[in-house]
Phi, psi and omega in degrees: 000128180286167177300318179298320178298318179297316180295316180297322179296319179295320179293318179298320180294332181265007188304313182300320181293319180294317181290325175297321177296314178301314182292325180294315178297320179299321183282347181230068184294138178228131183278178187309131179072002179246015190276050186292317180293312183299314179298319178295320179296319178295316180299319179299315181297318182292321175297320178298329180278354179099006179285147172275112191254136170246111176275149182064038182298150175058029180060028175246113189304330183252020173259158176207156168228148182211125186234152174212149180092162181230017184289161182290322180278126188244113182250133176255140176239121186265137176241133172246154181204013178275151180253176180262140177303125176077350184240356182062216183272061179277005171239002170073031180291342172298326177292318179300312183298313183293323178295321178297317178295325177297314177298319178298323177298313182293324186274344188304318187271354184240000186302309182294322178301326183269359185070036184247148157247129181247128176236125171267131179245113175276111191247108183282167165057047174289330183281067173099355182260340177072039182302320181295325182292318177296319179294323176298313181294334182262010168097004184295333182263001178298136177088349177284143175264342178195157177224140185222155172195166170240163179218136177283153175207181178296329181211164179298139174211123190286315192258129169281125178226056189285160171284145162290149184213146173243126180260120187238141171253121186248132179229130169250138177236125180235225181214129181280154176194163177293126188290337180259317187278320185226052185298330183292346179270353183268155171234109196273106181289328178294323177297324179301318178293322178299315180297317180298318182291322175297317180297318179295319178300319177289322179301325183304333179295335182252009179267147177293162182295343181276006184242141173230137174228122183202158180183184179225151170267122184261344178204134180206043177115167184239337181212142183292341180261011175237120179298126184293128177264358178211136173221138182227154177202166177239126186227141177245137171242123182241149178207171185292338182203166175298326180295317177292324178301320178299325181282328186274323187305318179300328180290322178290318178302323180298328177294318177293322178296327178297321177298319179292318182296316185290329185257343185086011179282161169269142184242137174225126177238121181234142176289140176270343179196170170299156180289139174274140182263173167296170184249138176247105180289134170276109190296322182292314178295322179295320177298321178297314179299314184296320179299318180287325177292323178293327175297338178270003178095015178259109188283338184053039170283170185299113182269006178065232185300331181296337182284349186293343176299336181291354175270353182293141182288149180209145176287353172293339176302318180297325176295319185293338176280345181260326182207162180304136185207154172224155184209059181287159180252136176249127183286148177239023174053047186262348186304140011278000178286138179231168184308146179071023169243146179300329178294327177291322178302320180297325180289339188284001172233024181260183183301318180292326176294320178297321177296321179297323177301309186286318177297319179296318179298313182293315183293321177295314180297317181294322177296321176296321177297315179297319179297327181281332189254345175268117187301322183295321180286311182302311182296321180295315181296317178294319181293321180296320179294317180297323180293319179296324183279000000 
């Protein structure tokens, strides 16, 4: 029996446990920075497998790191588990978490044999909070030679090609007054947002196809007969790269400034998280993953509209600029439902989602085995790390 066969057998033996974990996380959605149950469940599983677990890693209560093995080549497997406000697991992070635990299950008993150290990183708040970026800045990824994860989508898509994104919290402050009796005494914060949104809508006509600007107003007054003295919203600006984001952001900011200028409101724009970068695929690692995924019956042929999920922004992009990384998408046969729809959330605990958990676990583990046993890959990863240091 080959090492891959042994690993695959271990994952298969743990299938019921892995799928139960996926379904449990799915049934108990927790939003960014609130994933206490999910993080605890992952930590419990990793401790049971013999991993040395650090809960609350990097001074983040819902982050964790867990390592096993003493080999020179150090591979990281990233797990996400946060849900979306009001939509539950409509992006399928329960699948990501369970697949990561599955890969960890398979690799636990062979890491030393392969000259590997395996670290699972439980990364909170991917949905706008930038948990991986904070963990990166606080040293959680130090010493890793590569980082890998899978993500569910409507159909298989090999390459992550996400937008860089800036998450902004926008506040206008004006002055309240009776809207009928004393309107001239008011400074209307809701109007400021209206002006900004009209300006952004017009700006979109002159923006390149690689840019997205979108957001929501979260507060714009309490009563129709009281002029709102405060309006707030959350807005994202996306671009093909951080460099393009730098060029576009001043134009979007000018739209918000126009709202303040026209109404007399005060404007405050604050970042909600560090900026997410574009993604740099490690082609060699991606080829290893794809070869193993195809062995499982996943052809990764052109899935058409289903592949568009690979443009979604992720804080894994920031990791990919620091060390070799992959972020392939595994389809769960959800079309016409797509990510961030309630219908997609329902698919994330179905049969195709369960297959994605097990296929993702096996393909990630097998790719790590290939990286450890193919001299060209192993030597390149070790040499790249030595060069960075």
